[in-house]
C-alpha positions in Angstrom: 126.5 105.1 180.7 128.2 108.1 182.1 125.4 108.6 185.1 125.1 104.8 185.9 129.1 104.4 186.0 129.1 108.0 187.9 126.2 106.7 190.5 128.7 103.8 191.2 131.6 106.2 191.7 129.7 108.8 193.7 128.6 105.9 196.1 131.8 104.1 196.7 133.3 107.8 197.0 130.7 108.4 199.9 131.7 104.9 201.2 135.4 106.0 201.1 134.8 109.2 203.0 132.5 107.7 205.4 134.7 105.0 206.3 137.4 107.4 206.6 135.9 109.8 208.6 134.7 107.0 211.1 138.5 106.0 211.6 139.9 109.6 211.7 136.9 111.8 212.8 137.3 115.7 212.7 140.4 116.8 213.8 144.1 117.7 212.8 144.9 114.5 210.9 141.7 114.5 209.0 142.4 118.2 207.7 145.8 117.5 207.1 144.8 114.7 204.8 141.8 116.4 203.3 144.2 119.4 202.4 146.7 117.3 201.4 144.7 115.6 198.6 143.2 118.7 197.3 146.2 120.4 196.1 146.7 117.8 193.5 142.8 117.8 192.8 143.0 121.4 192.4 145.8 121.2 189.8 144.1 118.1 188.0 141.2 120.6 187.7 142.9 123.4 186.6 145.0 121.4 183.9 144.0 117.9 183.2 139.9 118.5 183.4 140.1 122.0 183.0 142.2 124.2 180.5 144.0 121.5 178.7 141.0 119.1 177.8 138.7 122.3 177.1 141.4 123.2 174.5 142.1 119.6 173.1 138.4 118.9 172.7 137.2 121.2 169.9 140.8 120.8 168.1 140.9 117.1 168.1 137.3 116.9 167.3 137.9 119.4 164.3 141.1 117.5 163.2 138.9 114.1 163.2 136.2 115.5 161.4 138.3 117.1 158.3 141.6 115.4 158.2 140.8 112.1 159.8 141.4 110.1 162.9 145.0 109.4 162.5 146.1 113.0 162.0 143.9 113.5 165.1 146.1 111.1 166.8 149.2 112.9 165.7 148.2 115.9 167.4 147.3 113.9 170.4 150.6 112.5 170.8 152.3 116.2 170.3 149.9 117.4 173.2 150.6 114.3 175.2 154.2 114.7 175.0 154.3 118.4 176.2 151.8 117.9 179.0 153.9 114.7 180.4 156.8 117.0 180.4 155.2 119.7 182.3 153.0 117.7 184.5 156.1 115.5 185.8 158.1 119.1 186.5 155.4 120.5 188.4 154.7 117.1 190.5 158.7 117.1 191.4 158.4 120.9 192.4 155.6 120.0 194.6 157.0 117.1 196.3 160.6 119.0 196.6 158.4 122.1 198.3 156.4 119.8 200.5 159.5 118.1 201.8 161.5 121.2 202.4 158.5 122.8 204.2 158.7 119.9 206.7 162.2 121.1 207.9 160.6 124.4 209.0 157.5 123.0 210.8 157.2 122.0 214.3 156.3 118.2 214.6 153.9 119.3 217.3 152.0 121.3 214.8 150.2 118.2 213.6 148.2 119.7 211.2 150.7 121.9 209.3 153.3 119.0 209.7 151.2 116.3 208.5 149.7 118.3 205.6 153.4 118.6 204.2 154.0 115.1 204.8 150.9 114.0 203.3 150.8 116.2 200.2 154.9 115.0 199.3 153.2 111.6 198.9 150.0 112.8 197.1 151.5 115.3 194.6 152.5 112.5 191.8 148.9 111.7 191.5 148.6 114.9 189.5 150.6 113.7 186.7 148.4 110.3 186.6 145.2 111.9 186.9 146.0 114.9 184.2 147.0 112.0 181.6 143.9 110.0 182.6 141.7 113.3 182.1 143.3 113.9 178.7 142.5 110.3 177.1 138.9 110.7 178.6 138.5 113.8 177.0 139.5 112.0 173.6 137.3 109.2 174.2 134.3 111.2 174.7 134.8 112.9 171.3 135.0 109.3 169.8 131.8 108.6 171.5 133.1 106.3 173.7 132.0 106.9 177.5 131.7 103.6 179.3 135.6 102.8 180.2 136.9 106.3 181.3 133.8 106.7 183.6 134.5 103.3 185.7 137.9 104.3 186.7 136.7 106.7 189.6 135.4 103.5 191.1 138.6 101.7 190.9 140.2 104.8 192.4 137.9 104.5 195.5 138.5 100.8 195.6 142.0 101.1 196.0 141.6 104.0 198.6 139.2 102.0 200.5 141.6 99.0 200.3 144.7 101.1 201.5 142.7 102.0 204.6 141.6 98.6 205.8 145.3 97.4 205.0 146.6 100.1 207.2 143.9 99.4 210.0 145.0 95.8 209.8 148.8 96.5 209.8 148.8 99.4 212.5 145.6 99.3 214.4 142.8 101.7 214.9 144.7 104.1 217.0 147.3 104.9 214.4 145.2 107.4 212.4 148.3 109.1 211.1 149.7 105.9 209.6 146.2 105.2 208.4 145.8 108.4 206.4 149.5 108.0 204.9 148.4 104.4 203.8 145.3 106.3 202.0 147.5 108.6 200.4 149.6 105.8 198.6 146.1 104.2 197.9 145.6 107.2 195.6 148.6 106.8 193.9 147.9 102.9 192.9 144.2 104.1 191.9 145.4 106.9 189.7 147.6 104.3 187.9 144.6 102.5 187.0 142.7 105.5 186.1 145.3 106.5 183.6 145.9 102.8 182.1 142.3 101.7 181.5 141.5 104.7 179.3 145.1 104.3 177.5 144.4 100.9 176.6 140.9 101.6 175.4 142.0 104.4 173.2 144.7 102.0 171.9 142.0 99.6 170.9 140.6 102.5 168.5 144.0 102.8 166.9 146.0 105.2 168.8 149.8 104.5 169.6 152.0 106.6 171.8 154.9 108.4 170.3 156.9 111.1 172.2 156.5 114.3 169.4 157.4 117.5 170.8 157.5 119.0 166.8 155.4 121.8 165.9 152.2 121.9 164.2 149.3 124.3 163.1 147.3 122.3 165.8 149.7 123.0 168.6 149.6 126.8 167.8 145.8 126.5 167.7 146.2 124.6 171.0 148.4 127.3 172.8 145.8 129.9 171.5 143.0 128.3 173.5 145.0 127.0 176.3 146.4 130.0 177.7 143.4 132.1 178.0 141.7 128.8 179.5 144.3 128.0 181.7 144.3 132.0 182.9 140.2 131.4 183.5 140.6 128.1 185.1 143.3 129.3 187.4 140.9 132.1 188.7 138.3 129.5 189.3 140.5 127.3 191.1 142.0 129.9 193.1 138.5 130.7 194.3 138.6 127.2 195.6 142.1 127.2 197.1 141.5 130.4 199.1 138.6 128.9 200.8 140.5 125.8 201.4 143.9 127.7 202.5 141.6 130.1 204.9 139.8 126.8 206.6 143.1 125.2 206.9 144.1 127.9 208.9 141.3 128.7 210.6 141.0 125.7 213.0 141.1 121.7 212.9 137.4 121.3 212.0 136.9 123.9 209.2 138.7 121.7 206.2 137.1 118.5 206.8 133.6 120.2 207.2 134.1 122.0 204.1 135.3 118.7 202.4 132.0 116.6 203.5 130.1 119.6 202.5 131.4 119.5 199.1 131.0 115.7 198.9 127.2 115.9 199.1 127.3 118.5 197.1 129.4 116.7 194.2 127.1 113.7 194.5 124.2 115.2 192.5 126.7 117.4 190.5 128.6 114.4 189.1 126.0 112.1 188.8 123.7 114.0 186.5 124.8 117.6 186.1 128.4 116.9 185.1 127.3 113.8 182.9 125.2 116.1 181.0 127.8 118.3 180.5 130.0 115.5 179.6 127.9 114.1 177.2 126.7 117.6 175.4 130.2 119.0 175.4 131.6 117.1 172.4 128.2 117.3 170.7 128.3 121.1 171.1 131.7 121.2 169.7 130.8 119.2 166.3 127.8 121.7 165.9 130.2 124.6 166.3 132.4 123.4 164.2 130.0 122.4 161.5 128.6 126.1 162.0 124.9 124.8 162.4 124.1 127.7 164.6 120.5 126.9 165.0 121.2 123.3 166.0 123.6 124.5 168.7 121.3 126.8 170.3 118.7 124.2 170.6 121.3 121.7 171.9 122.6 124.1 174.4 119.1 125.1 175.8 118.1 121.5 176.0 121.2 120.6 177.9 120.7 123.4 180.2 117.3 122.9 181.0 118.1 119.2 181.8 121.1 120.4 183.8 118.6 122.9 186.1 115.7 120.1 186.1 118.3 118.1 188.0 120.1 120.4 190.2 117.1 122.7 191.5 115.1 119.6 193.0 118.5 118.2 194.2 119.3 121.2 196.4 115.8 121.4 198.0 115.6 117.8 198.6 119.1 117.6 200.2 118.1 120.8 202.5 114.7 119.1 203.4 116.4 116.2 204.8 119.9 117.5 205.4 120.6 116.1 209.0 119.2 112.5 208.2 121.3 112.4 205.1 124.6 113.4 206.9 123.9 111.4 210.0 123.6 108.2 207.8 126.3 108.7 205.6 129.2 109.9 208.3 127.8 109.3 211.7 129.7 106.2 212.3 132.8 105.3 214.4 134.5 108.1 215.7 132.2 110.6 213.8 129.7 111.4 216.4 126.8 113.6 217.0 129.1 116.6 217.7 130.9 116.4 214.3 127.6 116.3 212.5 126.3 119.4 214.3 129.8 121.2 213.0 129.2 119.9 209.5 125.3 120.6 209.2 125.0 124.2 208.8 128.4 124.2 206.4 126.4 121.6 204.3 123.3 123.8 204.1 125.2 126.8 203.0 127.2 124.9 200.3 124.2 122.6 198.6 122.2 126.2 198.4 124.8 127.0 195.6 124.1 123.5 193.9 121.9 124.9 190.9 124.4 127.6 190.2 127.6 125.6 189.9 125.8 123.1 187.8 124.9 126.3 185.8 128.5 127.8 185.5 129.9 124.3 184.5 127.6 123.7 181.6 127.6 127.7 180.6 131.3 127.3 180.6 131.2 124.3 178.2 129.0 126.5 175.8 131.9 128.8 175.4 134.8 126.6 175.0 132.8 124.4 172.6 132.9 127.4 170.5 136.6 128.0 171.2 135.7 131.0 173.1 137.9 131.0 176.3 138.4 134.6 177.1 135.0 135.3 178.0 134.9 133.1 181.1 138.3 134.5 181.7 136.9 138.1 182.3 134.1 136.8 184.2 136.1 134.9 186.4 138.4 137.8 187.4 135.4 139.6 189.2 134.2 136.4 190.7 137.5 135.8 192.7 137.3 139.3 194.0 133.9 138.5 195.3 134.8 135.3 196.8 138.3 136.7 198.5 136.2 139.9 199.9 133.3 137.8 201.5 135.5 135.2 202.8 137.4 137.5 204.7 134.3 139.3 206.1 132.4 136.3 207.0 135.1 133.6 208.0 135.8 135.1 211.7 132.0 135.4 212.7 130.5 132.3 210.8 133.9 130.3 210.5 133.3 127.5 207.6 129.9 128.4 207.1 131.1 132.0 206.1 133.5 130.3 203.7 130.9 128.3 202.1 128.5 131.5 201.7 131.4 133.4 200.0 131.8 130.4 197.4 128.2 130.3 196.7 128.1 133.9 196.1 131.1 133.7 193.5 129.0 130.9 192.0 126.0 133.2 191.7 127.9 136.0 190.1 129.7 133.7 187.7 126.4 132.1 186.9 124.5 135.4 185.7 127.2 136.9 183.9 128.1 133.8 181.9 124.4 133.2 180.8 123.8 137.2 180.0 127.1 136.8 177.9 126.3 133.9 176.3 122.6 135.0 175.3 124.3 138.4 173.7 126.9 136.4 171.8 125.1 133.2 170.4 121.3 134.1 171.0 120.4 131.1 172.9 117.0 130.6 173.9 115.4 131.9 177.1 114.9 129.3 179.8 113.0 131.4 182.7 109.7 129.9 182.3 111.4 126.5 182.6 113.2 127.4 185.5 110.0 128.9 187.3 108.3 125.4 186.5 111.1 123.5 187.9 111.5 125.6 191.0 107.7 125.1 191.9 107.8 121.6 191.4 110.9 121.5 193.7 109.2 123.3 196.1 106.3 121.3 196.3 108.6 118.1 196.6 110.6 119.7 199.6 107.5 120.3 201.4 106.2 116.6 200.7 109.6 115.1 201.8 109.3 117.4 205.2 105.8 116.3 205.5 106.6 112.6 205.4 109.9 112.9 207.6 107.5 114.6 210.4 105.2 111.7 210.0 108.2 108.9 210.0 109.6 110.6 213.0 106.7 109.8 214.9 107.0 106.1 215.0 111.0 105.6 214.6 114.6 107.5 215.2 118.2 107.2 215.2 119.3 105.3 212.0 116.2 103.8 211.1 115.0 107.5 210.4 117.9 108.4 208.4 117.6 105.2 206.3 113.9 105.5 205.9 114.6 109.3 204.6 117.3 108.3 202.1 116.0 105.1 201.0 111.9 105.8 201.0 111.4 109.6 201.3 113.7 110.4 198.8 112.4 108.3 195.9 109.1 109.1 197.0 109.9 112.9 196.6 111.3 112.3 192.8 107.9 110.6 192.2 106.1 114.1 193.6 108.3 115.9 191.6 108.0 114.5 188.3 104.3 114.2 189.0 104.3 117.9 189.7 106.0 118.9 186.3 103.6 116.5 184.6 100.7 118.8 186.1 102.6 121.8 184.9 103.3 120.4 181.4 106.7 120.9 181.6 107.8 120.6 178.2 111.5 119.0 178.7 109.9 116.3 180.9 110.1 113.6 178.4 113.9 114.7 177.4 114.7 114.7 181.4 113.5 110.8 181.3 115.3 109.9 178.3 118.5 111.5 179.7 118.1 110.1 183.2 117.1 106.5 182.1 119.1 106.2 178.7 122.3 108.5 179.3 
């Protein structure tokens, strides 16, 4: 359910980005717009989908199991009340600082002036999406995945609608106002993102009551939230450093990194994050029950499934990188020159796909055991890796160097997290499964390259791009599954079940 809804969301997200880049291309306006909505998005991942959700899930799960759902809803109201106050304050501060900065920026400095202007409009999205993230996390604990998983589709529809409304009002040439209208589209979509899961949660018996009173659960929430916030802050600081350096590098670096991340996030969001979303509450329940053997087995199964999708996705995207990029974004003002700018950045970013997926899942393993301190300590070192390599590589390799620094930090984090988790929880080794998955993925990539070479003898342009994505990709998947069967990969049945049923 989550995967299918996320497929629709990611497809609409790619349509949204394709259309917006077709009207804006790569330049000062697209750089400002991309940087502006990245700020509330970073805060969303830091707070709503990061530390706060990770702290709420195990406490809500434990409270619902041992004291009943009504008690758990009381705890939720206390957490929501505090979150509303803090998120509103942060949003207002962000708007105020953005408006104030516009007074000191010359309007001719287009990238910086528009960046501050768009950020002022977009910062309230933080409050809406953080509330939505909390509602979604609680619904997942209650085994409800459908309603919250479709809200990103509504968000993308609102942004696309705002873009075409702006084109109708201002014309194609006024790209500054087109970008501004899309910022307002984020706010409308964010409102729907919050209201739909809230309505669905109300159908399950929840009623909001503003409650700032103390409780034992709130003390436990603070104990989990503060270290988780520190750890998430380090992770998000890694991302923010890259975006800030890119924004100050040139007009093309920020959009190039963003487009690369969008292609990277498609397999991450469709399957790997979906797997983590489904497994996290299950792992939290097993950890709460003290069933260590079942927890280890469930964790290893989820991690194997995650890598069985992330590794072939990486090789497949690399094999068909230019064709994928051209089909999705080479429209309107976004031309061949823009493709050439984005291609090396995308290839470097995609090389880190398995490590990003690994880190996301392994962190859930710690959080489900109410251990937020270990990921924090590992994150301290990862930010040093990212910062040092970013400064060392950005001047020679520009956006590609920043992408490489991000990948190196993800490699470090995934290795360190796995080593700590194996020592702490005695999880099962996965090296054999990784070897089989990699071998099958390499075979698949070689087959895709061969099929692309044959297709190029007969067709070219958009027809070739479409053939690669719509024909060669599915055939590559069949090759991959066939190789896993030949190699007698033990997790094949489970992988099929996750992909088809979940």
